[in-house]
N, C-alpha and C positions, 0 to 999 in steps of 0.2 A: 937690418939693414940701416943706415941713415943716407938720406940724397942732401947734401951739405947743397951741392950745384942748387935743387929744386929748391928747397928750402930757401937761398935764399934767393931765387925768381919770384917764388909766388910773395915774399918781404916788398920781394923791389918795386913789383906791376903791378899786384892784384889789388886793387881798388874797391872793392865791395865792400857789402856789409862787414863786421868785425865777425862775426859767430861763420860765416862763410872763410872769412878768410882763416882764422884759425882750424875750419874743419878741412879747409886743404892744408895747414900746413901738418896735421896728423897725418893724412894720408902723404905727404910728402918726406917724413920718417922713414914710412913704411914704408916706401919707391924703394925704382931703380934708373936712376938717373939716366941711363943708358935708352931703358926701354918708355920710362915717365912710367910704368904701370906700378899698384899694388896691389894689393889684395888684403889689406885690413880690415878684421868683421867689424858691423854692426855697435861693437858692446865696445874695442878698444876706441873704434872714435867715438862713442859718444863718453866714454869714458875723460878721454883726453880731455875734452873742450869742456866734458859738466854741462851735457843734457841727457837725458833717455834716447834710449834707442831708436822709439819712434822720434824721437824731434830732429836725430841724427839722419835717417831714413830720406829726412821733407828736408834737408837739407844739403841731403848729396842730389833731392833729384832738382831745388832749386838748382843748383853746382850745372848740373844734364842744362838744363833751359836755358843756361847764359849760355853753352854752350865753352863753358869750362874744363869738363871731364864729360866722361865721355865714359857708359858703364859699357863692361863688354864680359855678358856670362856669368855665370852663379848668380845667388843671392837669394836664391828660389829651397826651400826647404831641403836638404839631404843634396846640392852641390855646393855646398860649400861657400866661402866668402864668394863679393863679385870681387871682378879685379877693373878697378881703377883705371884708367891714363888718362893723367893732365896736359892740356895743348899746352903748345908754350904761349907765353905769357907777357915775352920779352920782343920787343920790337914788332907787334900786333900791332893794328889802333883799336883804340877801345873799344866798346861795342863790336867789334869781329875776331874769333878764336881757325882754330885750325881748322875744328871739327863741323863748321856753317860751307854749306857748300858741297858737301858731298865728303871732301879730303879722306884720304885712310886713316889706320888709328898707325903712331908709331909705334915700332917696334913691334 
C-alpha cells in the first residue's frame, strides 16, 4: 500500500532534518491515507533510508519527541512491527502537532 497523499504532505509540510523526512517518507509509503497509520518493520525503514536498524529506531524516537508521529503498540520482541501514526502536518503551526495536548490518534 502506498499513501500518496501522506507522501505529498510530508514533502510539502515537514521541515525537520532530512534524515527524519526520509524516515517519514518511508513510513508514508507503508501507511494508509485514511488512518495515517502503518506497520513498517524497523529493517524496512532502515533499508529504505540507508541507515542501521538501531539508528532508524533513534530517528523514530526523535519524531515521537517532536510530536510528528505516535507509536501505537508492537515493537517488542514477539509483538511484531510497531504501528506508527503520522500527525497532520498541513495547517498545523510550526512546533505544534495533533499529538500534543492529549488529542487522540486518528483512525
